C-alpha positions as CSV (number, residue, x, y, z in Angstrom):
1,M,169.9,146.9,60.4
2,Q,171.0,150.1,62.1
3,R,174.2,150.8,64.0
4,Y,174.3,153.3,66.9
5,P,177.4,154.6,68.6
6,V,177.4,154.1,72.4
7,R,178.9,156.4,75.0
8,A,181.8,154.9,76.9
9,T,179.8,155.1,80.1
10,H,177.1,153.0,78.6
11,R,179.1,150.2,76.9
12,A,178.5,147.7,79.8
13,R,174.9,147.9,78.7
14,L,175.8,146.1,75.4
15,E,175.9,142.8,77.2
16,P,173.0,140.5,76.2
17,A,171.5,140.2,79.7
18,E,171.6,144.0,80.1
19,L,170.0,144.6,76.7
20,E,167.3,142.1,77.6
21,R,166.6,144.0,80.8
22,L,166.5,147.4,78.9
23,L,164.1,146.0,76.3
24,A,161.9,144.6,79.0
25,E,161.8,148.0,80.7
26,A,160.9,149.7,77.4
27,F,158.5,147.2,75.9
28,G,157.2,145.1,78.9
29,A,158.9,141.8,77.9
30,S,162.0,140.5,76.1
31,R,163.9,137.3,75.6
32,R,167.3,136.1,74.5
33,D,168.1,134.7,71.1
34,G,171.7,133.8,71.0
35,E,173.8,137.0,71.5
36,S,170.7,139.2,70.8
37,A,168.0,140.4,73.0
38,V,164.6,140.3,71.3
39,A,161.3,142.1,71.9
40,E,157.9,142.7,70.2
41,F,155.5,145.5,70.9
42,G,152.9,147.6,69.1
43,A,154.1,148.5,65.7
44,I,157.3,146.4,66.1
45,D,156.9,142.9,64.9
46,R,160.5,142.0,66.0
47,L,163.3,144.0,67.4
48,A,166.7,142.3,67.9
49,A,169.5,144.2,69.6
50,R,173.1,143.2,70.2
51,G,176.3,144.9,71.1
52,E,179.4,144.9,68.9
53,K,182.5,146.6,70.2
54,K,181.4,150.2,70.7
55,E,178.1,150.0,68.9
56,L,174.6,148.9,69.4
57,I,173.2,147.0,66.4
58,V,169.4,146.9,66.1
59,D,167.4,145.0,63.5
60,V,163.7,146.0,63.5
61,T,160.8,144.5,61.5
62,M,157.7,146.7,61.7
63,R,154.0,146.0,61.4
64,P,152.8,148.5,58.7
65,K,149.1,148.6,59.6
66,V,148.7,149.9,63.2
67,S,146.7,152.9,64.5
68,D,148.4,156.3,64.9
69,D,148.3,156.0,68.7
70,V,150.0,152.6,68.7
71,A,152.7,154.0,66.3
72,R,153.3,157.0,68.5
73,D,153.6,154.9,71.6
74,T,155.9,152.4,69.9
75,I,158.2,155.2,68.6
76,G,158.4,156.8,72.1
77,R,159.3,153.5,73.7
78,Y,161.9,152.7,71.0
79,N,163.5,156.1,71.5
80,R,163.6,155.6,75.3
81,F,165.2,152.2,74.8
82,L,167.9,153.6,72.4
83,E,168.6,156.5,74.8
84,S,169.0,154.1,77.8
85,A,171.2,151.7,75.8
86,T,173.4,154.2,74.0
87,G,173.5,157.2,76.3
88,F,172.5,159.5,73.5
89,N,169.1,161.2,73.0
90,A,167.4,161.3,69.6
91,K,168.9,164.7,68.6
92,E,172.4,163.5,69.6
93,R,172.0,160.2,67.7
94,A,170.8,162.0,64.6
95,R,173.6,164.5,64.7
96,R,176.2,161.7,65.0
97,M,174.6,159.7,62.2
98,R,174.6,162.8,59.9
99,K,178.2,163.5,60.8
100,S,179.3,159.9,60.1
101,A,177.4,159.9,56.8
102,G,179.2,163.1,55.8
103,D,182.5,161.6,56.6
104,G,181.8,158.8,54.2
105,G,181.1,156.3,56.9
């Protein structure tokens, strides 16, 4: 399970219906499972996303044996989903995660 900080301007996107819409945009289809939005695609066996306060919580189960093309496509779509949900691009997310790890968080 991974936690991602969310920009204040993007926190409304943490609602289950909005996460479901963002997953559908990124992966073609999604569904609701309680408070989580769930999707499957390519190298992702199951992706469950939910909002908690100021964070996006994502639980991903991967399929280990997929082609390189499928893996690349899946990674690109996953990064686009995270950017649209959190408001931070991959570099910004990595920087924030390194900083929070360095702060003991």
